[in-house]
C-alpha positions, 0 to 999 in steps of 0.5 A, spaced: 765 341 962 766 344 969 760 347 971 756 342 967 752 337 972 753 330 971 749 327 966 748 333 962 754 334 959 754 334 951 756 328 947 760 328 941 759 321 937 765 317 935 766 316 928 764 309 926 766 305 920 760 300 919 764 295 915 769 294 920 764 296 927 769 293 932 775 297 930 775 304 933 776 310 928 781 315 929 778 322 929 778 327 924 778 335 925 771 334 923 770 331 930 770 336 935 771 337 943 768 343 945 773 349 948 771 352 955 775 358 956 780 358 962 780 350 961 784 345 956 781 338 955 786 332 956 787 325 954 784 321 959 789 316 958 795 320 958 793 326 961 796 330 955 792 336 952 788 335 946 790 338 940 786 344 938 783 343 931 786 350 929 792 351 933 791 359 932 784 359 935 783 354 940 776 357 941 774 352 935 775 346 939 780 340 940 781 333 936 778 328 941 783 322 942 782 315 939 777 311 943 779 304 946 772 301 944 767 304 939 762 301 944 764 305 950 763 312 952 770 316 954 769 322 959 774 327 957 777 331 963 778 338 963 784 342 967 784 349 969 789 353 965 794 358 969 799 363 967 807 365 968 809 372 968 816 375 969 818 381 972 824 385 972 826 390 978 832 393 981 834 392 988 829 396 991 823 393 988 822 398 983 820 396 976 825 397 970 821 393 964 814 391 963 813 384 965 813 379 960 807 373 959 811 367 959 805 363 959 798 365 958 792 361 959 796 355 958 794 348 961 796 345 968 802 341 967 805 344 961 812 345 962 815 352 962 822 356 962 823 363 963 830 363 961 829 366 954 826 372 958 832 373 962 836 379 959 843 380 962 842 387 962 837 392 962 838 400 959 832 404 962 829 410 958 834 415 962 840 411 959 841 408 966 844 401 966 842 395 970 845 388 970 842 382 972 844 379 979 842 371 978 843 369 985 837 374 987 832 371 982 825 370 986 821 364 984 823 358 980 825 359 972 823 352 970 817 348 972 810 346 970 804 351 970 799 350 975 791 350 974 788 357 976 794 360 978 799 365 976 806 363 977 811 369 978 818 369 977 822 376 978 829 378 976 833 383 980 838 388 977 843 392 980 844 399 977 851 400 975 854 407 975 859 410 971 865 415 970 863 421 968 869 425 965 868 432 966 870 434 959 872 442 958 867 445 954 861 440 954 855 442 957 853 439 964 848 433 962 851 431 956 858 428 958 860 421 956 859 416 960 864 410 961 860 404 965 864 401 971 866 394 970 861 389 974 861 382 976 854 379 977 857 373 981 859 378 986 855 385 985 857 389 991 864 389 990 867 394 985 871 391 980 878 394 978 878 397 971 882 394 965 885 397 960 879 396 956 875 401 960 878 408 957 877 415 960 877 419 953 883 424 952 882 431 951 888 435 948 891 440 953 888 437 959 889 431 964 884 427 967 885 426 975 883 421 980 877 425 984 879 422 990 887 424 990 887 429 985 893 425 982 893 424 974 890 418 971 895 413 968 895 413 960 893 406 957 899 406 953 905 410 956 
């Protein structure tokens, strides 16, 4: 146990079958390796984390590994735990969404994968739309937890603006929004609209290009 001087560590007796004394007995949940907050005990042979007695409450301790020799002590190492946090920001570093704890107090060496916490699009409370730019991701999405450290992965998003039809009779701020098409692999280059992107028709009016004042082409002439 970290912080406990050599020779003062607690001892957890092996289970023992007196009718077959030379054969190690597989531990049961009644035999417990103590929990130490911030650390995880591991099997000294495989370095794999021990299984908690109660998977929902590691504080109840861990099931020890089966000993090789019932007459020889087995030291149980503890490894320091670590964390993995996922952040979401725009291109200026502004936070778009509350960070997500992908791994919390996980044993060092455990594999992590943050791609299940990677939304392609984020819509903020004010209705603004942001689209993921994969090439700008900061950090390693797949890796292993490092003891005593918090690994951070940051996903970066670009704000995608809209066409805002100035429909007669609709109050300012209540106009519909038609999002621009967007190519996340080439985020700085505007995408030419397709017929799937539609500016609504208003009887008696024709929408025009705000730069040239030319009438827009109907989807179906």
